N, C-alpha and C positions, 0 to 999 in steps of 0.2 A: 504493500499500500504506499502510495507516494506521499511526501509531505504536503504537496499542493493539494492533493485530494482531502487531506485532513483540514487544510485552510478552508477550502470550499465548503465542506461539510459543516464546519463550525460557523461560518458566516450564514449558511442557509438555515441552520438550526436556531440561530440568535435572531435573524432578521426576516426569515421567510424566503420564498424563492427569489432568485436574482434574474435580472435580464440577461438575455443571451449575449448582449454587448459586454455586460460585466464579466461573464464567464470567459468570453474570448479575450478580453483585456487582461484578466488575471493569468490565464493559461499562457498567453503569448508574451506578456511583457512584465510579469512579476520579477522584481529585481533579483531574487535569489533563486527562484525555482521556475521562472517563465521560459518558454521554449526558445525565443530568440536571444535573450541576454546571455544564455549559458553555453551556446554551441554554434558551430558552423554547419548549418543543415544542408548545404548545397553539394551537388556532385554525386557520383556513383556510391560513395561511402556515406552520403547523407540520405535525405528523404525525398528531394526533388531536384530537378535540373531546369535552369532558366535558359532563355534564348542566348544570352551572351556566352554561356558555358558551351553551347552546342557549336557555335562557329563565330570566329573573328569577324565574319561579314556583317553580323547584326550591329555590333558596336561600331564598326567602321562607317556604316551608312548613317547611324544616328549622329556620329561626329560630324560628317559632312553636312547632315541636316541642320545641325546647330550652327555651323559655319555660314550657311546660306541664310538662316534666320538672322544671324548677327549683321550680315550685309544688308538684309532688308530693313533692319533697324537703323541703318545709317552709320554702321561701323563705329559704335561708341568706343572710346579709348579704354574703358573699364566696363567689364560685364561679369556678373556672377553666373558661373555655370554651376547649376545645382542638380544633384541627383537624389531623389528620395528612395531610400531602401536600396543602396548600391551593392548589396551582395558581397562579393569578394573583390570588388573594384574592377572586375573584368571588362564590363561595359565601358566604364569611364577611360580605362586604360587604352582600349581599342579605339574609342572615339577620339581621344586626344592624339593618338598617333596618326589617324586619318586626317583629322582637322588641321594637322601641322602644315598641310599644303595650302591652306587658305591664307593669303598674305595678311599679316599682322594680327590675325586672330589669336594665335598662341600668346602673343604679348599682352593681349587685352583681357585674358581669362584669369578669374580667381575662382578656385574650386571649393565648393561647399557641399557637404555630404550630410544628409539626415539619416541617422542610424542609432539605434538604441542598444545594439548588441556589442558588448565589449570584445567578444570573440571576433566578430566580423570587422570591427574597427581595426583590430590588430592586422588582419589580413589586408584590409584596404591600405592601411598605412604602408605596408611593404609593397603593394602593387603600385601605389601612387606616390612613392617617396620623392620622386623627382619633381612633383608638382605642388608639394606643400599644402594639402587640403586642409580645410577647417571642418570640424564636426559639430552637428546640432542634434539635440534630442528630438526636436520637432521644428516645423516650418516656421514657428512664430519668432524665432530668434535670427532668422536670416536677415542679413543687412539690406538696407534700403539701396536702390539703384537699379539700373537695367539688369535684367536677368533672363536666362534660358533655363527651363526646368525640364528634366527627364524623370519619368516615373515608370519604370518597367516592373510589373508584378509588385506593385506596392499597395495599390488600393484594395486588392482582393483580401488582404490580411487585416483590414480595418474592421473594428467591431460593428456588427450589424444587430438590428432588432427584427423580430418576426411577429407577424400578426396572422391570426387564423379566423376565418369566417364560420360561424356556427349559428344556426337558427336566425340568419339574417343580421347577426350582430358580430362585432369584431372583438376577439380576445387577443391579448398579448401572450405569445408563447414564452414562458419562463423556465428556468432551470431550477428544479427541486430535487427532492430525495424520494426515492421509492421506499417501500416498507423494509427492504433489506439494505437500505442505506446507499444504494447505487444511485448515481445521478440520472435524471430523466426529465423529459419535458412535462410541464403542467400548464394549464391555462388560467390566465387571470380572470377575474369576474368580467361579464360582458360590458362592453362599452357601446353606447348607443351611437356615438360618433367618435371617430379617431382622426385628428387632423394630420397624423403622420402617414396614413394610408393615401396614396396618390389618388386624385379624383378619378382617374381612368380605371381603378380597381375598386372604388368604393362600394359598387353594387355587384361585385363578382359573386359567382355561385357559392353556396355553402361548401366548406372543405377546402376553399382556396386559401393558400399561404402566401403572404406578401412580405417581402424583405425590404427594409430601408436602412440607410447607413448615414445617419447625421454627420458622423466624423468625416466622411468623404465630401459631403456637401460643404461643410465649413472650410475644409482645407482648399478645396477648389475655389471657393468664393474668395478666400484670402489671396491665392495665387493670382486669380483673375484680377483682383483689386491691384496687386503689385504690378502686374503687366500693364494695366491700364494707366497707372501712375507714372511708371518709370520706363516703360517699353520693354519689349522682349517677346517671349513665347513660351509655350509648354507643350510637352508631348507625353501623353499618357497611353501605355500599352499594357493590356491586361486581357484576361478572359472574361467575357460578359456578354451583355445583350443591350438592346436599345431602349429597354424600359417598358415595352408594350406587353411583355409576358410576365406572368406571376409564377410562383412555384418556390419549393424548398431547394436551395443550392448549397446549404451549409454543409461542409464536408471536412474530413480530416485525412491527412496522408502521412504514412510512415513507411520507410524503406520503399519508396516509389509505388506504393500501393494504397488504395483506399482503406481507411481504418475507422472503426466506430469512434465518433467524436467525443463521446463521454467516457471512453476508457483511456487510461493513461494520461490524464491532464497534465500539461507542461512537457510531455514527451512527444507529442505529435503536432504537426502543422494544422492549423485551422484557418479555412478560408471560405469565401462565398463569392459567387459570380458578381461582377461589377455592373451596376445599372448606369450605362453610359448616358441614358436619357436624362436621368437626375443630375449627372455631372454636367452635362450640356446646359441644363437649365440654370445651374449655379454659376456656369462660366459666361453665360450671355449676359452682358452688362451694356450700359450706354457706350462704353469705350472699348469693349472686347467682344470677340466673336468665337464661338465654339465651332470647329470643323470636324465632321465625322459624326459617329464612328465608321471607320472603314475596316474591312477585314485586313488582318496583317499581311496575308499573301500579296494581294494587289498593292498595298502600300509599300512593301519592300520591293516588289518588282518596279513600281514607279520610281523608286530611288536608284535602281540599277543593280539589284542583287544578282540577277542572271549574268550581267556583263562582269560583275566582280568575280563571280564564280568561274567564269571562262578564263580570266586573267590568272586567278590562283591555280587553276588546273594546268596551265601552261608552265607555271613556275615550280611545280612539285613532281616528284617521281610518279610514275603510273600507278604504284601501289596505293597512293594516298588520294587519287582522284575519285575513287569510289566514296571515300569519307566525305569529301566536298559535295558530291552529288547527293549523298544521303542527308547531309546537313541542309542542303537547299530544299530538298523535298520536305524535311521536317518542319522548316521554318515557313514554307509557302504552300505546301499542299492542303487541298480542301478537306482531306481526311486527317490532317495533322493540325499544327498550330496555326496554319495559314487561314483557317476558317474560324476556329474556336476563339482566337485572340483578335481582339479589336483595337483600333488606334484612334485617338481623338487628339486634337491640337487646340491650343488657345492662342489667339494673336490679337493684337490691337486692331481696332476696325479701320484704322487709317494706313495699314500696311497691307501688301499683297498677301494672298493665301500662302501659307507655309509650303515647303516642298512635299509633294505627294498628295496635296489636297487642292491643286489647281483646278480640278474639274469635279470636285466632291460636292 
């Protein structure tokens, strides 16, 4: 029995069932026993693999994307290049290497990383030692000024709330204790109205489950405000949907496989699909525009991933070319990440559409 499970049981017994957001926050971010603060979860030896770990092409294209956005901003002499949830620093390292070909861009960049994991910060520090990054626990301490934000598989790990429709009324799905002391879902008393359920789902059939993520809305609203005030752009890449569908997407992953989300709290990754429709609503302001979401495959192809793959295959021995082809298929294929993952951008309304969104 884990120490974190004891902490959860004690809180529930003292205060009653907790929100799903509270459960996720404790499991993922608890300073001593949380999933992210205590380990590096990436790669074959970890629990999941992200796109930058699949191929250098992913980060390289994002680096060039950032360089073009900087040019569209008017090439300010100082710009904060921010990554939310930078993993091992692989994406940023690949991005900076590729972006070095954009004249004057490397000299303008200051690197800022939003990361809560001490274990991952140590890996990032090694990967990006030449670039002197600054770290932040959250986006609220980022410095003012022009900025370019990258968020790859960051929003899916933010805490969500769930609501379920029963007898034409909405109940919040909470985390409580079963008779045997195991964690389980329980329903709150019925709520005749629930302002957090989107209007598009308010009259959904009984049995419908709706997820909302206030933490994501707030972060995107702050980022859009910063872009609107100081100039820049943001790129958000994650698995998700456009907000028109409802359903339970809360899930756990352990050793690259799905795992019961209430077993082994603090030892498994917890995520939910991102509602890009809600993010777009938060990002559309008087001075900013949300572009997308687009499927990841067409977005990467618009940036030139196939051409980059061709160049790489000419530079490596024949034995490695199949690895490049496999990575390309995994990143862009409709049965792989190319369709499941979506891409959204935020830009000022007085600048051109960011790369990849010209005809979106």
